[in-house]
N, C-alpha and C positions, 0 to 999 in steps of 0.2 A: 517679202522687207518684211527685217525685224530693224526693234529698236528705237531708239528716240527720232524723233524727229529735224534733223539739220534745218538750220534759215535757208528760206525760199533761195537767197541770191548767193547760194554759194552751190560751187560746180564740185560735182562730185571727183575724186580721186578715182584714175581709172586702171587697173591691171587684168589683162590677159594672163586665161590658162591654156596648158594644151594639156593636164595632170600629171606629165611630171612635177618629179621632185623639186629641180629648180624653178617650177613657174609658179610651183606651190609655197616658195619661201618667198617670192615676190607680191605674194598675195599678205599673207603676214605683215609683213615691209609695208604693203599698200593700206592694210587696215590701221596697222600700227601713227602712220601719218592719217590718215582720214580721222582717226579720233584726235590726235592733237591737232590739228586746222579744220575741227569739229564740222566734218564733210562727210556724204554719201559712198561709201564704197562702192564702184560699179563695175563689174567682174564679167568680162564680156570672154569667151571663146568662138572660134569658127570652124565651123565644116563644111572644108573649102571639099571636093570635088577633083579628083587630078579633071584635065582641060579636056581630054577625050572622052572619057565618061560624061561629062556636060553637056556635050555639044551630040552626043549621041541619048543622054533622056529623054525617053516619049515621055514615062509615066511617073515620072518622079516620086508619088506616091505611091508606087507600087515596086518601088528598086529595094533589095534586099540588099545590099551594100552601101545605099546610099543613106539605109537604114541604117545601117552598120555604124557608117561614120557617126551619123547627127545623137546616136545614142550614146555612143563613146563620149562625143562634145556635151551632153547632156551631162552622162556620169564625171566627167574633169570639171564641168561647173559649179557641182551638189559639192564634191568635193574640196575644192576650193571657199566656197561659200560656206560650207561647216567648219574648217580650220581661221576663214576670217573669224566668225561669231566665238569660235575657243578663242582666240586671241584679243580679241578686243570686243567684250560681251555690250549689249547695247547699241551699237552700231546699226546703223543702216545700210543692210548688202544689198544691191541689186544686181539680180543678174542677168544677162541678155546674151542668148543662144544668136549666135549672127550666121545665114550662109551665103552661098556666090562661092564663083569661082573666086580663086586666090594672087 
């Protein structure tokens, strides 16, 4: 988390990212809205495994493909948080990596 604390009763502005330029622009817009409403910004990104892969996964902690997908998700979150911080210095930014089937 970065920046100043919002009022406790203010719900966050939520934006999702997949790392694409379009999603990063959406995060920038959401950061502006969060500043406008004095709300925190929550950035989410999901790492869904293809359905067959999720069903066959015996050891999810030792799957190189799943690890790669999660790593890409984490990179997307980092890029989005960095862009939001540059857009709205002082904004409270929370990143939330999501897992599970799509």
